[in-house]
KEFIVO-187810 format. One record per residue (C-alpha): residue number from 1; x, y, z. Coordinates in pm, 1 decimal. Layout:
<atoms>
NUM X Y Z
...
</atoms>
This chain:
<atoms>
1 1155.8 15369.9 -1006.2
2 985.7 15692.0 -899.8
3 627.5 15787.3 -997.7
4 594.5 16156.5 -1088.3
5 264.9 16338.4 -1157.3
6 242.2 16456.6 -1517.1
7 208.7 16823.8 -1428.6
8 512.4 16816.0 -1200.6
9 728.0 16639.1 -1458.8
10 624.7 16886.3 -1729.5
11 707.0 17183.4 -1505.6
12 1049.6 17041.4 -1418.2
13 1133.2 16968.7 -1782.9
14 1024.3 17317.7 -1884.7
15 1239.7 17472.2 -1609.6
16 1541.7 17275.6 -1733.5
17 1490.4 17392.1 -2092.1
18 1445.9 17752.6 -1980.9
19 1760.0 17720.9 -1770.4
20 1973.0 17611.7 -2066.0
21 1864.6 17907.5 -2277.7
22 1543.9 17816.7 -2463.7
23 1282.9 18084.0 -2521.7
24 960.1 18021.2 -2331.7
25 763.3 17889.4 -2630.3
26 1033.4 17639.7 -2724.4
27 1079.6 17524.7 -2364.7
28 707.3 17451.5 -2342.6
29 701.7 17257.1 -2671.1
30 1007.6 17047.6 -2580.7
31 885.4 16974.7 -2227.5
32 547.5 16861.9 -2360.3
33 717.0 16641.9 -2618.4
34 944.9 16469.1 -2366.5
35 666.0 16408.2 -2115.9
36 438.8 16269.6 -2388.5
37 713.8 16025.5 -2486.1
38 731.5 15904.8 -2126.1
39 352.5 15881.6 -2116.1
40 353.5 15661.3 -2426.4
41 618.7 15434.2 -2277.2
42 893.9 15558.7 -2510.3
43 1135.0 15652.2 -2231.7
44 1428.9 15650.1 -2475.5
45 1292.6 15977.9 -2613.4
46 1148.1 16111.7 -2289.3
47 1281.9 16323.3 -2005.1
48 1605.2 16122.4 -1992.8
49 1700.0 16335.3 -2295.5
50 1724.6 16648.5 -2080.6
51 2083.5 16561.9 -1991.5
52 2177.1 16538.2 -2358.7
53 2005.0 16865.9 -2443.2
54 2172.1 17052.4 -2157.3
55 2515.6 16932.0 -2265.6
56 2449.4 17026.4 -2628.0
57 2346.0 17377.1 -2527.0
58 2644.4 17417.7 -2294.8
59 2899.9 17314.3 -2557.6
60 2751.6 17519.3 -2840.9
61 2653.9 17207.8 -3036.4
62 2335.5 17399.4 -3115.5
63 2171.7 17731.0 -3031.2
64 1925.2 17667.4 -2749.1
65 1764.5 18005.0 -2821.1
66 1718.0 17926.8 -3191.0
67 1359.8 17978.6 -3308.9
68 1227.7 17815.1 -3629.6
69 1111.8 18018.7 -3925.1
70 917.9 17941.9 -4241.9
71 1086.5 18014.3 -4574.5
72 873.2 18080.4 -4880.1
73 1115.4 18225.4 -5137.2
74 1277.6 17896.8 -5244.3
75 956.7 17697.0 -5285.9
76 863.4 17597.0 -5640.4
77 487.1 17568.6 -5580.4
78 225.7 17615.5 -5312.9
79 240.3 17264.4 -5163.7
80 613.4 17265.2 -5084.9
81 743.6 17434.1 -4772.4
82 1077.2 17467.0 -4592.5
83 1117.1 17526.3 -4220.3
84 1456.1 17644.1 -4094.2
85 1521.0 17557.9 -3730.8
86 1799.0 17818.4 -3721.8
87 2034.7 17580.9 -3539.6
88 1789.2 17529.6 -3254.4
89 1623.5 17219.4 -3114.4
90 1418.6 17025.6 -3365.0
91 1093.9 16991.0 -3169.5
92 962.7 17347.0 -3223.8
93 1062.8 17328.3 -3590.8
94 874.2 17000.4 -3637.7
95 563.8 17136.4 -3464.7
96 576.6 17436.7 -3699.7
97 615.2 17196.7 -3992.9
98 309.5 16999.2 -3879.5
99 107.2 17320.0 -3845.6
100 215.0 17431.0 -4193.4
101 126.2 17089.3 -4335.4
102 -220.3 17103.9 -4179.3
103 -284.2 17449.1 -4325.9
104 -154.7 17346.0 -4669.5
105 -355.9 17022.7 -4678.3
106 -674.3 17215.8 -4597.8
107 -631.5 17398.6 -4929.9
108 -447.3 17156.0 -5155.9
109 -502.4 16812.7 -5003.2
110 -133.2 16736.3 -4963.1
111 188.1 16896.5 -4840.1
112 561.1 16829.5 -4837.3
113 761.3 17012.8 -4572.8
114 1140.4 17006.9 -4542.0
115 1282.6 17080.4 -4196.0
116 1649.3 17176.7 -4195.9
117 1926.0 17309.3 -3974.0
118 1801.5 17160.2 -3649.6
119 1904.0 16959.7 -3346.3
120 1732.7 16647.9 -3216.3
121 1366.8 16628.7 -3318.7
122 1262.3 16374.9 -3057.3
123 1004.1 16106.7 -3128.9
124 882.6 16137.2 -3489.1
125 563.4 15955.3 -3397.2
126 457.3 16261.2 -3198.2
127 427.2 16464.4 -3517.5
128 240.6 16185.7 -3694.7
129 -3.0 16193.7 -3402.0
130 -46.6 16569.7 -3438.8
131 -133.5 16520.1 -3805.1
132 -354.7 16215.4 -3744.2
133 -567.3 16406.1 -3493.3
134 -637.7 16649.6 -3777.3
135 -740.4 16364.2 -4006.5
136 -419.0 16350.9 -4207.4
137 -203.5 16061.1 -4324.0
138 170.2 16119.8 -4274.5
139 506.9 15985.5 -4381.0
140 805.9 16134.6 -4199.7
141 1173.2 16042.5 -4232.2
142 1495.9 16195.5 -4111.6
143 1871.4 16175.0 -4119.9
144 2191.7 16372.1 -4127.7
145 2542.5 16402.0 -3989.3
146 2626.6 16043.2 -4084.1
147 2992.6 16142.7 -4055.1
148 2934.2 16214.0 -3684.0
149 2644.9 15985.1 -3584.4
150 2793.6 15653.2 -3697.3
151 2568.4 15405.7 -3521.2
152 2427.5 15140.0 -3755.9
153 2632.6 14884.0 -3945.8
154 2517.3 14821.3 -4304.4
155 2383.8 14476.0 -4386.0
156 2683.6 14250.2 -4434.3
157 2922.1 14481.9 -4245.5
158 3029.1 14529.3 -3884.4
159 3141.9 14893.4 -3879.7
160 2888.0 15165.0 -3790.2
161 2829.8 15383.7 -4096.1
162 2478.9 15533.4 -4075.1
163 2266.7 15705.8 -3813.3
164 1948.8 15531.0 -3700.5
165 1750.6 15724.1 -3967.0
166 1399.0 15714.4 -3818.8
167 1065.9 15687.8 -3999.0
168 713.1 15750.9 -3883.2
169 387.1 15661.8 -4055.3
170 50.3 15781.0 -3930.1
171 -313.3 15713.1 -4023.9
172 -618.4 15864.7 -3849.8
173 -793.7 15627.2 -3612.2
174 -1107.5 15604.5 -3400.9
175 -1161.5 15593.1 -3025.9
176 -861.4 15363.3 -2974.9
177 -627.3 15616.2 -3134.7
178 -449.4 15642.9 -3468.5
179 -210.2 15400.1 -3629.9
180 141.5 15525.0 -3557.0
181 438.9 15323.4 -3681.4
182 749.9 15498.5 -3548.9
183 1082.5 15318.8 -3574.6
184 1453.3 15349.0 -3631.1
185 1604.0 15175.5 -3932.5
186 1856.8 15027.7 -3693.5
187 1734.6 14727.9 -3494.2
188 1714.2 14971.8 -3203.2
189 1766.3 15342.7 -3151.9
190 2064.9 15491.9 -2972.9
191 1828.9 15634.1 -2713.0
192 1676.2 15293.6 -2642.9
193 2023.9 15148.5 -2604.1
194 2101.7 15418.3 -2348.8
195 1774.2 15372.3 -2158.2
196 1823.3 14993.7 -2155.2
197 2173.2 15044.6 -2018.3
198 2045.9 15286.7 -1753.0
199 1796.0 15023.6 -1637.2
200 2078.0 14764.5 -1635.0
201 1881.8 14539.8 -1870.2
202 1962.4 14337.4 -2181.8
203 1792.1 14338.2 -2520.5
204 1565.7 14040.6 -2590.1
205 1774.7 13949.5 -2893.3
206 2136.7 14008.8 -3007.5
207 2062.3 14327.9 -3204.4
208 2395.5 14503.8 -3149.4
209 2757.9 14421.4 -3226.5
210 3053.1 14471.4 -2996.1
211 3372.8 14643.3 -3110.5
212 3495.3 14314.9 -3261.2
213 3177.7 14265.3 -3463.1
214 3031.4 13992.2 -3242.5
215 2652.6 13991.8 -3186.0
216 2537.5 14084.3 -2836.1
217 2226.8 14150.9 -2626.1
218 2418.8 14395.5 -2406.0
219 2348.6 14761.8 -2496.3
220 2691.8 14850.8 -2361.7
221 2850.3 14646.6 -2640.8
222 2724.4 14915.7 -2878.0
223 2782.9 15207.2 -2641.0
224 3145.3 15099.0 -2588.9
225 3245.9 15120.6 -2953.0
226 3026.0 14866.6 -3126.8
227 2741.1 14908.0 -3372.7
228 2367.2 14857.5 -3404.8
229 2251.1 14597.2 -3653.7
230 2015.9 14719.0 -3929.4
231 1646.4 14649.2 -3887.9
232 1548.0 14343.8 -4095.4
233 1890.5 14318.7 -4258.0
234 1902.8 14462.6 -4610.1
235 1556.2 14617.3 -4570.8
236 1674.5 14834.0 -4283.0
237 1989.0 14931.4 -4469.7
238 1785.5 15028.3 -4775.1
239 1538.8 15237.0 -4577.6
240 1819.1 15399.4 -4378.5
241 2008.3 15491.3 -4694.2
242 1694.0 15636.0 -4851.5
243 1624.8 15853.9 -4548.1
244 1986.6 15969.5 -4543.7
245 1984.5 16050.6 -4915.6
246 1667.3 16256.3 -4883.9
247 1783.8 16432.7 -4567.7
248 2146.9 16494.9 -4661.2
249 2187.8 16461.3 -5037.4
250 1857.8 16624.3 -5137.0
251 1798.0 16875.5 -4856.6
252 2161.5 16977.2 -4823.0
253 2363.2 17083.1 -4517.7
254 2243.2 16890.3 -4214.1
255 2398.3 17076.9 -3924.5
256 2380.1 17089.8 -3631.9
257 2231.1 16740.3 -3638.8
258 1963.0 16650.7 -3890.1
259 1712.5 16728.4 -4163.3
260 1364.3 16582.9 -4186.7
261 1112.4 16538.3 -4466.1
262 741.4 16545.5 -4375.5
263 470.8 16436.3 -4620.1
264 104.5 16486.2 -4530.8
265 -203.9 16373.7 -4724.0
266 -572.9 16445.2 -4670.9
267 -729.5 16100.0 -4725.3
268 -1077.6 16247.5 -4769.4
269 -965.0 16366.3 -5112.1
270 -991.6 15998.7 -5210.2
271 -1279.5 15873.7 -4994.3
272 -1560.7 16025.4 -4788.7
273 -1502.1 16031.7 -4411.2
274 -1761.1 15755.1 -4363.2
275 -1605.8 15536.8 -4631.8
276 -1261.6 15592.1 -4487.9
277 -1367.9 15501.4 -4133.1
278 -1552.6 15189.6 -4247.6
279 -1262.9 15061.4 -4459.4
280 -1004.7 15143.5 -4190.9
281 -1203.3 14970.0 -3916.4
282 -1254.0 14666.1 -4138.5
283 -877.0 14636.2 -4192.9
284 -795.8 14698.8 -3825.8
285 -1054.9 14442.1 -3716.4
286 -922.4 14183.2 -3961.2
287 -567.1 14222.4 -3829.9
288 -671.1 14220.3 -3462.7
289 -876.7 13903.2 -3512.7
290 -557.9 13697.4 -3533.2
291 -501.2 13449.1 -3251.9
292 -239.6 13597.2 -3017.5
293 105.2 13443.1 -3010.3
294 250.9 13301.1 -2686.7
295 333.9 13582.9 -2449.8
296 79.8 13824.5 -2603.6
297 -270.7 13891.4 -2477.3
298 -394.6 14027.4 -2810.2
299 -284.6 14179.1 -3139.7
300 -240.9 14556.6 -3118.5
301 -255.6 14813.8 -3394.6
302 80.4 14999.3 -3388.6
303 53.6 15310.1 -3173.4
304 -271.4 15222.8 -2999.4
305 -113.3 15049.0 -2700.5
306 94.2 15362.5 -2635.3
307 -220.2 15573.3 -2675.2
308 -395.2 15369.7 -2403.0
309 -85.5 15371.3 -2180.2
310 -67.4 15749.9 -2202.3
311 -426.1 15779.7 -2079.2
312 -347.5 15550.5 -1786.0
313 -30.2 15736.6 -1689.8
314 -205.0 16072.6 -1702.1
315 -408.8 15943.1 -1410.3
316 -149.3 15739.1 -1220.4
317 174.0 15931.1 -1290.9
318 487.0 15870.1 -1495.7
319 751.8 15612.1 -1388.6
320 1098.1 15767.4 -1398.8
321 1416.7 15570.3 -1317.0
322 1597.0 15699.5 -1009.0
323 1910.5 15772.2 -1213.1
324 1712.5 15991.7 -1453.6
325 1535.4 16164.8 -1164.5
326 1869.1 16248.5 -1001.5
327 1999.6 16385.7 -1332.8
328 1694.7 16612.2 -1363.5
329 1752.8 16742.8 -1011.5
330 2119.7 16802.6 -1091.6
331 2026.4 16990.2 -1407.9
332 1799.9 17220.6 -1215.4
333 2092.0 17317.5 -993.3
334 2400.3 17275.8 -1216.0
335 2279.3 17281.9 -1575.7
336 2547.1 17037.5 -1697.3
337 2542.6 16668.6 -1782.2
338 2674.4 16403.7 -2016.7
339 2565.4 16376.3 -2378.7
340 2352.6 16079.0 -2484.8
341 2353.9 15933.6 -2837.2
342 2058.9 15988.2 -3073.4
</atoms>
């Protein structure tokens, strides 16, 4: 494992994105996103993704130079918006969507933003954090290209049929950070399977199936033609299907990779800021007062442990596996690599 200063890692990631054809603004947004994922301990959506993005740009899977735009003509009222990523990476489109949601909530108290025609959006929790820092509640879900990204077996089946269809929920917090619940509707994400494989580790539980449908803790069982089990059985399948229906059936064509639906709410339309903080802290405190289970030092509010870890790593540096570090160096000189799954 190599420890890289945050500024150095950001500069390297930005150079890679510029080298594969991104405009400067998009390269900056994507680099910041990937480094923040590493800071929060979500390495599956961090700088290891640079190899995937370089390959996608090189093969024409997406348009690295694509810049998102806001469409107004097809909206039926003032709280609905549509952002078109114009076949580019999803991160700049999602940041634009968050900005639009913040502006719309300031006037109307709520917003619904559809993001279409984009590549990988990265960690959805990042956008919930952007909204939470502005005092907004968020619900974000995504999907698309289920014909191509067959990763998760439905409950009761062994063949991969759905993508990992992520969700993110966010609620403004206090000094310890917001509540951010960011998860795939598969028992793991494809990116986490890849990062676990890169580290030559096993999952704690048998959450994937091999090509014969047998449960396994080995991420390579999935990567070599198997499937990911759904999160919480039928619950994960139901949530995954709902995300896919909204992203693909409702929002329409989902090329090059996905569509995303972002819902934002201003909670102060229902309670004063003081009331909201008091009620939130009471609920957080009640949950955290539970006796910790064996192997845990305390109960954490989802998202807050990553928030604290990010602060620590800003000071101490970001741990990057040697294999990922070598890939980044290769990208800076060659610009080609192997595609990773979403």
